[in-house]
Backbone bond lengths (Angstrom), bond angles and torsions (degrees), N, CA, C in turn:
res aa  C-N    CA-C-N  psi(-1)  N-CA   C-N-CA  omega(-1)  CA-C   N-CA-C  phi
1 X - - - 1.445 - - 1.521 108.71 -
2 X 1.285 116.77 136.87 1.467 119.48 179.88 1.522 109.61 -79.57
3 X 1.320 115.00 161.36 1.466 120.56 -178.57 1.524 110.93 -64.51
4 X 1.305 117.57 -33.57 1.472 121.11 179.59 1.527 111.49 -63.74
5 X 1.301 116.63 -42.17 1.456 120.80 -176.96 1.534 111.39 -74.48
6 X 1.327 117.59 -32.23 1.460 121.10 -176.76 1.530 112.11 -69.24
7 X 1.310 119.92 -39.96 1.464 122.86 -177.71 1.528 112.06 -61.81
8 X 1.346 121.25 -49.13 1.468 119.59 176.79 1.530 112.34 -64.98
9 X 1.344 117.18 -32.45 1.452 120.26 179.03 1.531 110.43 -65.70
10 X 1.328 117.39 -44.39 1.466 121.45 178.13 1.522 110.47 -64.20
11 X 1.329 116.85 -42.24 1.469 120.43 178.79 1.524 110.73 -62.98
12 X 1.341 117.07 -39.59 1.468 120.62 179.50 1.526 110.89 -66.74
13 X 1.345 116.49 -41.94 1.459 119.54 178.64 1.525 111.77 -65.16
14 X 1.327 116.86 -40.05 1.461 121.49 178.03 1.527 110.96 -64.28
15 X 1.332 117.05 -42.93 1.467 120.93 178.53 1.528 110.60 -63.96
16 X 1.329 117.28 -40.76 1.466 120.74 179.24 1.526 110.85 -64.78
17 X 1.343 116.88 -39.77 1.460 120.23 178.41 1.522 111.09 -63.87
18 X 1.326 117.26 -41.74 1.478 121.09 179.40 1.527 111.13 -64.42
19 X 1.325 116.90 -42.97 1.463 120.86 179.23 1.532 109.70 -64.67
20 X 1.337 117.40 -41.47 1.462 121.06 178.73 1.511 112.19 -63.71
21 X 1.338 116.60 -42.87 1.466 120.08 179.15 1.518 110.54 -65.41
22 X 1.318 117.43 -41.16 1.463 120.78 178.66 1.519 111.48 -64.28
23 X 1.328 116.72 -40.90 1.462 120.43 177.92 1.516 111.62 -65.04
24 X 1.337 116.18 -40.03 1.461 119.91 177.62 1.515 111.71 -63.19
25 X 1.325 117.12 -42.92 1.463 121.04 178.70 1.527 110.68 -63.65
26 X 1.317 116.44 -39.91 1.466 120.89 178.60 1.527 110.70 -63.40
27 X 1.330 117.16 -45.75 1.471 120.25 179.27 1.519 111.34 -64.33
28 X 1.327 117.51 -40.81 1.464 120.14 179.59 1.522 110.91 -63.48
29 X 1.338 117.05 -42.48 1.467 119.26 -179.25 1.520 111.55 -68.35
30 X 1.341 117.20 -30.07 1.458 120.25 -178.68 1.528 112.17 -82.03
31 X 1.332 117.16 -38.26 1.457 120.21 -172.16 1.518 114.24 -120.60
32 X 1.314 118.81 0.33 1.467 122.07 -178.20 1.517 110.83 -62.46
33 X 1.315 115.88 145.94 1.461 119.06 -179.10 1.511 109.92 -76.78
34 X 1.298 115.36 142.35 1.456 121.39 179.98 1.518 108.32 -133.11
35 X 1.315 116.14 112.18 1.456 120.72 -179.63 1.520 110.87 -105.84
36 X 1.320 116.70 28.94 1.451 119.34 -178.89 1.516 109.65 -92.68
37 X 1.308 114.96 153.48 1.454 121.26 179.55 1.518 107.52 -136.00
38 X 1.295 116.83 124.13 1.452 121.44 178.43 1.518 108.51 -101.82
39 X 1.322 116.32 126.29 1.453 122.00 179.78 1.519 108.00 -111.08
40 X 1.313 116.16 125.88 1.457 121.37 179.76 1.520 108.13 -121.11
41 X 1.319 115.82 123.79 1.460 121.04 177.25 1.514 108.37 -115.34
42 X 1.328 116.68 131.75 1.455 119.93 173.81 1.518 106.94 -90.66
43 X 1.310 116.27 125.44 1.452 121.61 -175.80 1.521 109.20 -119.64
44 X 1.318 116.13 129.62 1.453 120.81 174.35 1.521 107.50 -91.91
45 X 1.313 116.31 122.75 1.460 121.45 -176.69 1.526 108.50 -99.75
46 X 1.334 114.99 124.49 1.450 120.39 176.62 1.521 109.22 -100.90
47 X 1.284 118.27 161.50 1.464 123.79 179.07 1.522 111.39 53.35
48 X 1.324 115.30 50.55 1.459 119.15 -177.94 1.518 111.34 -73.37
49 X 1.305 114.42 157.56 1.448 121.86 176.08 1.518 107.53 -120.71
50 X 1.327 117.04 153.38 1.470 118.36 178.97 1.526 110.46 -63.86
51 X 1.327 115.44 150.14 1.460 120.72 -179.32 1.520 112.05 -69.58
52 X 1.301 116.98 -25.39 1.461 119.83 178.14 1.518 108.81 -139.43
53 X 1.297 114.64 162.07 1.458 118.90 177.78 1.527 108.70 -129.57
54 X 1.314 115.32 169.77 1.464 119.53 -177.65 1.530 111.38 -70.39
55 X 1.326 117.31 -29.39 1.460 119.99 179.74 1.525 109.54 -112.20
56 X 1.320 117.71 136.95 1.467 119.50 -179.94 1.526 111.22 -69.47
57 X 1.335 115.95 150.15 1.453 121.19 179.39 1.530 109.84 -93.06
58 X 1.302 115.24 146.82 1.462 119.58 174.37 1.529 108.82 -79.26
59 X 1.319 117.23 166.15 1.458 121.09 176.86 1.521 109.80 -59.83
60 X 1.311 117.60 -39.93 1.455 122.17 179.20 1.535 110.74 -63.12
61 X 1.320 117.55 -41.81 1.466 121.18 -179.92 1.534 110.83 -66.87
62 X 1.327 116.80 -38.86 1.466 120.24 177.36 1.523 109.51 -63.18
63 X 1.317 116.86 -44.42 1.465 121.15 178.66 1.528 110.89 -59.94
64 X 1.322 117.93 -48.48 1.468 121.14 -178.85 1.526 111.67 -60.98
65 X 1.332 117.55 -33.25 1.474 120.89 -178.91 1.524 113.24 -79.26
66 X 1.325 118.83 -19.53 1.462 119.53 -170.32 1.523 116.21 -126.46
67 X 1.328 119.96 -10.85 1.461 119.97 -169.93 1.531 113.83 -62.33
68 X 1.313 118.83 -28.23 1.469 120.41 -178.22 1.524 112.64 -72.00
69 X 1.323 117.61 -17.54 1.462 120.62 -178.40 1.513 114.22 -96.08
70 X 1.327 118.60 -7.52 1.464 121.61 -178.26 1.519 109.34 -88.80
71 X 1.336 116.26 135.21 1.462 121.09 -178.15 1.521 110.66 -125.98
72 X 1.327 115.32 152.28 1.458 122.12 171.95 1.519 106.74 -103.40
73 X 1.321 116.83 133.50 1.458 122.03 -177.22 1.529 108.23 -114.75
74 X 1.336 116.07 127.42 1.457 121.26 175.05 1.519 107.84 -115.30
75 X 1.320 115.95 124.21 1.459 122.58 -176.98 1.526 108.59 -110.76
76 X 1.323 116.96 134.14 1.458 121.66 173.11 1.516 108.05 -114.76
77 X 1.322 116.52 124.57 1.464 122.21 179.27 1.518 108.77 -117.31
78 X 1.324 115.88 142.97 1.452 121.64 176.94 1.519 108.09 -120.63
79 X 1.327 116.45 129.99 1.455 120.36 177.86 1.518 109.06 -131.47
80 X 1.329 115.84 150.02 1.465 119.84 -179.98 1.518 109.54 -80.07
81 X 1.329 115.11 148.29 1.456 121.48 178.84 1.516 107.18 -101.39
82 X 1.352 118.44 111.25 1.464 120.72 -177.31 1.526 111.56 -61.58
83 X 1.324 115.97 137.05 1.450 121.43 175.51 1.518 114.23 86.59
84 X 1.330 118.10 -15.08 1.459 120.14 -178.24 1.526 112.40 -111.61
85 X 1.320 118.04 -11.71 1.452 121.72 178.08 1.516 114.25 70.27
86 X 1.298 117.96 12.96 1.460 121.29 -179.63 1.507 111.71 -115.74
87 X 1.297 115.06 -169.75 1.462 119.91 177.73 1.518 109.14 -134.29
88 X 1.320 113.79 158.54 1.458 120.84 -179.32 1.524 108.18 -125.16
89 X 1.310 115.72 134.44 1.456 121.26 -179.21 1.520 108.79 -106.79
90 X 1.328 116.51 139.01 1.461 120.60 176.90 1.525 109.09 -138.12
91 X 1.321 115.21 155.37 1.462 120.36 179.70 1.517 110.22 -122.56
92 X 1.324 115.45 150.78 1.456 122.80 175.74 1.522 107.64 -140.44
93 X 1.304 115.92 156.97 1.464 120.63 179.61 1.519 110.14 -127.40
94 X 1.305 114.68 154.70 1.452 121.67 176.80 1.508 108.68 -158.89
95 X 1.303 115.37 -171.79 1.459 119.73 179.35 1.519 109.75 -136.40
96 X 1.313 115.42 167.23 1.448 121.70 178.52 1.513 108.77 -164.88
97 X 1.326 115.77 -171.32 1.459 119.09 176.94 1.520 109.98 -143.46
98 X 1.319 115.30 148.64 1.457 122.37 177.93 1.523 107.31 -78.97
99 X 1.345 116.28 130.23 1.462 117.51 -177.42 1.518 114.60 -116.03
100 X 1.324 119.01 -2.66 1.463 118.71 176.39 1.527 110.59 -150.32
101 X 1.324 115.72 174.43 1.464 120.54 -176.16 1.525 112.77 -74.76
102 X 1.331 119.03 -10.01 1.462 122.22 175.25 1.524 111.90 -80.04
103 X 1.311 116.96 -9.69 1.456 120.82 -178.72 1.512 113.92 87.48
104 X 1.345 117.42 12.58 1.462 120.21 176.88 1.524 109.39 -65.47
105 X 1.341 115.42 142.17 1.458 121.60 -174.66 1.521 109.79 -116.59
106 X 1.322 116.71 140.68 1.460 123.39 173.52 1.523 107.38 -103.65
107 X 1.334 116.19 130.12 1.458 121.55 176.20 1.517 108.19 -147.57
108 X 1.315 117.74 175.97 1.460 122.12 178.55 1.522 110.48 -83.39
109 X 1.331 116.43 151.52 1.462 122.33 -179.12 1.521 111.37 -59.40
110 X 1.332 118.14 -39.44 1.467 119.42 -176.63 1.536 112.28 -66.25
111 X 1.318 117.68 -18.30 1.459 120.64 178.82 1.533 110.52 -71.49
112 X 1.320 117.45 -39.57 1.462 120.99 -175.17 1.531 113.12 -107.70
113 X 1.321 118.31 1.75 1.462 122.16 -178.65 1.526 110.00 -63.04
114 X 1.322 116.78 125.39 1.455 122.20 178.67 1.508 114.37 85.55
115 X 1.308 118.37 -1.54 1.468 120.62 -179.08 1.526 109.73 -79.65
116 X 1.313 115.29 147.24 1.460 119.11 174.57 1.508 106.96 -125.64
């Protein structure tokens, strides 16, 4: 193959690959399965405090004002081991904070993802 013929051929193959990848991404975004669930709770907060104050707080003062609301979360997940007929248990840790008087906790999705 001559050098002249190879350059347009490579450019054509590259363009076709880009168009194919773009089409695949479009189809996935349009028809891809989504098993996510977003939960939104409206919470009325009583005894609110201002978001800022005239004097800055020290690290110690911030800790004293907030330490009772911070929680450590330990997640245990169990998954089956293919081919062995058994299961494997794993643990993960994360953090969160209590946001209401019912003891409900706010944390990130990746902390509890896959937990049962």
